[in-house]
C-alpha positions as CSV (number, residue, x, y, z in Angstrom):
1,M,104.5,-30.8,67.1
2,D,107.3,-32.0,64.8
3,N,109.5,-29.0,65.7
4,Q,108.9,-29.5,69.4
5,R,109.8,-33.2,69.0
6,H,113.0,-32.2,67.0
7,R,114.0,-29.6,69.7
8,S,113.5,-32.2,72.4
9,F,115.6,-34.7,70.6
10,V,118.4,-32.1,70.1
11,T,118.3,-31.2,73.8
12,I,118.4,-34.8,74.9
13,W,121.3,-35.6,72.5
14,T,123.2,-32.6,73.6
15,V,122.9,-33.5,77.3
16,L,123.9,-37.1,76.6
17,G,126.9,-35.8,74.5
18,G,127.9,-33.4,77.2
19,S,127.7,-36.1,79.8
20,L,129.9,-38.4,77.6
21,T,132.5,-35.6,77.3
22,I,132.5,-35.1,81.0
23,G,132.9,-38.8,81.6
24,I,135.8,-39.1,79.1
25,L,137.6,-36.1,80.8
26,F,137.0,-37.6,84.2
27,I,138.6,-40.9,83.1
28,T,141.5,-39.0,81.5
29,F,142.3,-37.0,84.6
30,R,141.1,-39.3,87.3
31,G,144.7,-39.6,88.7
32,I,145.3,-35.9,89.1
33,E,146.9,-34.5,92.3
34,L,144.7,-31.6,93.3
35,E,147.4,-29.9,95.5
36,R,150.0,-30.0,92.6
37,F,147.4,-28.7,90.2
38,V,146.6,-25.7,92.4
39,H,150.4,-25.0,92.8
40,I,150.9,-25.0,89.0
41,L,148.0,-22.5,88.6
42,Q,149.5,-20.2,91.2
43,K,152.8,-20.1,89.3
44,A,151.2,-19.2,85.9
45,A,153.0,-16.5,83.9
46,L,150.3,-13.9,83.1
47,G,152.3,-12.5,80.1
48,W,152.0,-15.7,78.1
49,I,148.4,-16.0,79.0
50,L,147.8,-12.5,77.6
51,V,149.5,-13.5,74.4
52,L,147.2,-16.5,74.1
53,F,144.1,-14.3,74.6
54,L,145.4,-12.0,71.8
55,V,146.3,-14.8,69.4
56,M,142.8,-16.4,69.6
57,P,140.9,-13.5,67.9
58,A,143.9,-12.8,65.6
59,E,143.4,-16.2,64.0
60,Q,139.8,-15.5,63.3
61,L,140.7,-12.0,62.0
62,V,142.8,-13.8,59.4
63,R,139.7,-16.0,58.6
64,G,137.7,-12.8,58.0
65,W,140.4,-11.5,55.6
66,K,140.4,-14.8,53.8
67,W,136.6,-14.8,53.5
68,R,136.8,-11.2,52.1
69,Q,139.0,-12.4,49.2
70,I,136.4,-15.0,48.2
71,L,133.5,-12.5,48.5
72,F,135.3,-9.6,46.8
73,D,134.1,-10.2,43.3
74,I,130.5,-10.6,44.5
75,H,130.5,-7.7,47.0
76,P,133.5,-6.2,48.9
77,V,133.0,-6.5,52.6
78,S,135.4,-5.3,55.3
79,S,137.5,-7.9,57.1
80,L,136.4,-6.6,60.5
81,K,132.8,-7.0,59.6
82,L,133.4,-10.6,58.4
83,F,135.5,-11.2,61.5
84,G,132.5,-10.2,63.7
85,A,130.2,-12.5,61.7
86,V,132.6,-15.4,62.2
87,M,132.7,-14.9,65.9
88,A,129.0,-14.5,66.1
89,G,128.6,-17.8,64.3
90,Y,130.9,-19.5,66.9
91,F,128.9,-17.9,69.7
92,A,125.7,-19.2,68.2
93,N,127.2,-22.7,68.1
94,M,127.9,-22.4,71.8
95,V,124.2,-21.6,72.7
96,A,122.8,-24.0,70.1
97,P,125.4,-26.7,69.4
98,V,123.9,-28.1,66.2
99,G,126.2,-26.6,63.6
100,V,124.4,-23.3,63.0
101,S,127.6,-21.3,62.7
102,P,127.8,-21.0,58.9
103,L,124.1,-20.1,58.6
104,V,124.3,-17.4,61.3
105,R,127.4,-15.7,59.8
106,A,125.9,-15.9,56.3
107,W,122.6,-14.4,57.5
108,L,124.4,-11.5,59.3
109,I,126.5,-10.6,56.3
110,A,123.6,-11.1,53.8
111,R,121.4,-8.8,55.9
112,K,123.9,-6.0,56.3
113,E,125.2,-6.1,52.7
114,G,121.9,-6.7,50.9
115,L,122.9,-10.2,49.6
116,K,121.1,-13.5,49.5
117,V,121.8,-15.8,52.4
118,S,122.3,-18.7,49.9
119,T,125.0,-16.7,48.1
120,V,127.0,-15.9,51.2
121,L,126.5,-19.4,52.6
122,V,128.1,-21.0,49.6
123,T,131.2,-18.7,50.0
124,T,131.6,-20.0,53.5
125,A,131.5,-23.5,52.2
126,I,134.2,-22.7,49.6
127,E,136.3,-21.2,52.4
128,R,135.9,-24.4,54.5
129,F,136.8,-26.6,51.6
130,V,140.1,-24.8,51.2
131,D,140.7,-25.1,54.9
132,G,140.0,-28.8,54.7
133,M,142.5,-29.4,51.9
134,V,145.2,-27.4,53.6
135,F,144.7,-29.3,56.9
136,A,144.9,-32.6,55.0
137,V,148.2,-31.5,53.4
138,L,149.6,-30.6,56.8
139,V,148.7,-34.0,58.1
140,G,150.5,-35.6,55.3
141,I,153.6,-33.5,56.1
142,L,153.4,-34.5,59.8
143,I,153.2,-38.2,58.8
144,A,156.2,-37.9,56.5
145,V,158.6,-36.2,58.9
146,Y,157.4,-36.8,62.5
147,V,157.9,-39.7,64.8
148,L,154.4,-40.3,66.2
149,P,154.3,-40.9,70.0
150,D,153.5,-44.4,71.2
151,M,153.3,-45.5,67.6
152,D,152.5,-49.2,66.9
153,G,151.5,-48.5,63.3
154,N,147.8,-48.0,63.9
155,L,148.1,-44.2,64.6
156,R,150.1,-43.6,61.4
157,I,147.8,-45.7,59.3
158,G,144.7,-44.0,60.8
159,L,146.1,-40.5,60.3
160,S,147.2,-41.4,56.7
161,A,143.7,-42.7,55.9
162,A,142.0,-39.7,57.5
163,A,144.3,-37.3,55.6
164,G,143.9,-38.9,52.3
165,G,140.1,-39.3,52.7
166,S,139.8,-35.6,53.9
167,F,141.7,-34.3,50.9
168,L,139.8,-36.3,48.4
169,L,136.5,-35.3,50.0
170,F,137.1,-31.6,50.1
171,F,138.8,-31.4,46.7
172,G,136.0,-33.4,45.2
173,L,133.4,-31.1,46.8
174,F,135.3,-28.1,45.6
175,I,135.5,-29.4,42.0
176,F,131.8,-30.6,42.0
177,L,130.6,-27.2,43.2
178,F,132.2,-25.3,40.3
179,H,131.3,-28.0,37.8
180,A,127.7,-27.8,38.9
181,K,127.5,-24.0,38.8
182,S,126.1,-23.9,35.2
183,R,123.6,-26.8,36.0
184,I,122.1,-25.3,39.0
185,T,120.0,-22.7,37.1
186,D,119.3,-25.1,34.2
187,K,115.9,-26.8,34.7
188,Q,116.9,-29.3,32.0
189,T,119.3,-30.9,34.5
190,F,118.5,-33.1,37.4
191,L,120.2,-30.7,39.9
192,G,118.4,-27.7,38.4
193,R,115.0,-29.4,38.5
194,T,115.5,-30.6,42.1
195,L,116.4,-27.1,43.4
196,S,113.6,-25.5,41.4
197,K,111.1,-27.8,43.1
198,F,112.4,-26.8,46.5
199,E,112.2,-23.2,45.5
200,E,108.6,-23.6,44.3
201,R,107.5,-25.6,47.3
202,F,109.0,-23.2,49.9
203,F,108.6,-20.0,47.8
204,K,108.6,-17.5,50.6
205,R,111.6,-18.9,52.4
206,L,113.7,-20.1,49.4
207,S,112.8,-17.6,46.8
208,G,115.9,-17.1,44.5
209,L,117.6,-20.1,45.9
210,T,119.1,-21.4,42.6
211,T,120.4,-18.0,41.4
212,G,121.7,-17.3,44.9
213,I,123.7,-20.5,45.1
214,A,125.1,-20.1,41.5
215,K,126.2,-16.5,42.3
216,G,128.0,-17.7,45.4
217,I,130.1,-20.3,43.6
218,V,133.0,-18.0,42.9
219,W,136.8,-18.0,43.1
220,P,138.8,-14.7,43.1
221,K,139.5,-13.5,39.6
222,S,142.7,-11.9,40.8
223,A,145.5,-14.5,41.1
224,A,146.9,-12.5,44.1
225,R,143.6,-12.8,45.9
226,G,143.3,-16.5,45.1
227,A,146.8,-17.1,46.5
228,G,145.8,-15.0,49.5
229,V,143.0,-17.4,50.3
230,V,145.3,-20.4,50.4
231,S,148.1,-18.4,52.2
232,A,145.6,-17.2,54.8
233,S,144.4,-20.8,55.4
234,I,148.0,-21.9,56.0
235,L,148.6,-18.9,58.3
236,M,145.5,-19.8,60.4
237,K,146.9,-23.3,60.9
238,M,150.3,-21.9,61.9
239,I,148.6,-19.6,64.5
240,S,146.4,-22.5,65.7
241,M,149.6,-24.5,66.3
242,T,150.8,-21.9,68.8
243,H,147.8,-22.1,71.1
244,F,149.5,-24.8,73.2
245,L,152.9,-23.1,72.8
246,W,151.6,-20.0,74.7
247,A,149.6,-22.1,77.1
248,G,152.6,-24.3,77.8
249,L,155.0,-21.4,78.3
250,A,152.6,-20.0,80.9
251,F,153.3,-23.1,83.0
252,G,156.9,-23.7,82.0
253,I,156.2,-26.4,79.3
254,V,158.1,-26.2,76.0
255,L,157.8,-28.9,73.3
256,G,159.3,-29.4,69.9
257,G,157.9,-27.5,66.9
258,L,156.3,-30.6,65.2
259,D,154.8,-31.6,68.6
260,Y,152.5,-28.6,68.3
261,L,151.5,-29.6,64.8
262,F,150.7,-33.1,66.1
263,I,148.5,-31.6,68.9
264,M,146.6,-29.5,66.3
265,V,146.1,-32.5,63.9
266,F,145.0,-34.9,66.6
267,S,142.6,-32.4,68.3
268,G,141.4,-31.4,64.8
269,F,140.4,-34.9,63.8
270,S,138.9,-35.5,67.3
271,M,136.7,-32.4,66.8
272,I,135.6,-33.5,63.3
273,I,134.6,-37.0,64.6
274,T,132.7,-35.7,67.6
275,R,130.9,-33.0,65.5
276,F,129.7,-35.7,63.2
277,V,128.0,-37.5,66.1
278,R,127.0,-34.2,67.8
279,V,129.1,-34.7,70.9
280,P,130.6,-31.4,72.2
281,G,134.1,-30.9,73.5
282,G,135.9,-33.0,70.9
283,G,138.8,-30.6,70.5
284,V,139.3,-30.5,74.3
285,I,139.3,-34.3,74.6
286,G,141.6,-34.6,71.6
287,S,144.2,-32.0,72.7
288,A,144.2,-33.6,76.2
289,I,144.9,-37.0,74.9
290,A,147.6,-35.7,72.5
291,L,149.4,-33.9,75.3
292,K,149.3,-37.0,77.5
293,M,150.7,-39.0,74.6
294,L,153.6,-36.6,74.5
295,G,154.4,-37.4,78.1
296,I,153.1,-34.2,79.8
297,P,151.9,-34.8,83.4
298,D,148.2,-34.8,84.0
299,E,148.3,-31.6,86.1
300,E,150.0,-29.6,83.4
301,V,147.8,-31.1,80.7
302,L,144.7,-30.0,82.5
303,T,145.9,-26.5,83.1
304,M,147.0,-26.1,79.5
305,V,143.7,-27.5,78.1
306,A,141.6,-25.5,80.5
307,L,143.5,-22.3,79.6
308,V,143.2,-22.7,75.8
309,H,139.5,-23.6,76.1
310,A,138.8,-20.6,78.5
311,A,140.6,-18.3,76.0
312,S,138.5,-19.6,73.2
313,V,135.2,-19.2,75.1
314,V,136.0,-15.7,76.5
315,T,137.0,-14.3,73.1
316,T,134.0,-15.8,71.4
317,V,131.6,-14.4,73.9
318,A,133.3,-11.0,74.0
319,V,133.2,-10.5,70.3
320,G,130.4,-12.9,69.1
321,A,127.6,-12.0,71.5
322,P,127.7,-8.2,70.8
323,T,127.9,-8.8,67.1
324,L,124.9,-11.2,67.2
325,W,122.9,-8.6,69.2
326,Y,123.9,-5.8,66.9
327,G,122.9,-7.9,63.9
328,G,119.4,-8.3,65.3
329,L,119.5,-12.0,65.8
330,R,118.4,-13.2,69.2
331,I,119.6,-16.3,71.0
332,S,115.9,-17.4,71.5
333,E,115.4,-17.2,67.7
334,I,118.5,-19.5,67.2
335,R,117.1,-22.0,69.7
336,Q,113.6,-22.0,68.1
337,S,115.1,-22.6,64.7
338,I,116.8,-25.9,65.6
């Protein structure tokens, strides 16, 4: 009964969130000229669209390589296999938008490589913490060197607060995790006792939880691999910045280099905020608003946003769905678990 009630709540909240997203997009593009919109679509340069569709999976392939560097001292896994797990996680989020992506990718790799899910899951958290810190630093650079559009002071203050808070949060979590590693398996500590109680209460499902988590708290022993993790995170952000470069070129729109960083930052924070309240489409809304702030006409904004979103969905389904099926995890099982 409780699970049924929870699933009903998630479904209702997802529908409400989706309706809110549609409403915001309707308000954003209510003044669009349909005839001009169709004309722009007809003039699209297919070559740049193809580049966008190739860049999307390339970014996640870099994520797979980055994840490999973190996992390497625990158990070497091929970048392609990790890339497939990443895409499968994104696909799972599409069919069950409640943040199951890290758990799905951890489950797939743990099953294939004979590891504990908790071990692999912690490595995904470490990878995300690094991403969060790199993103916050890039926001700081943007604030320092970029003239923000329509700035009355509030946008700069808001981004500064968000960047500082994000960096402190992710850096704090990163330090806490490694500081707590020795305490997790020690039943004399509060953390160790708490995790042990969970393990005892849910023995069948959480057997080996404490040792699994402790094993997953790892940073590459090789300095080159450690630097590779940070460098890959930076490279991913650079690739992400080009999404609207290729989409814009397809419709004859070219912006300044830092404009693309602004779009990535604004849409990134929009995605974080909307994920927190479980409202889908935050990245789409954020990127649309950012493009409008840069003075791009509504028709071009809609074509660019739609193209980037379509490229993301198509590549996620094309790679993620087969990986999920091959890994033996069914969509129905994901839905039943929420």
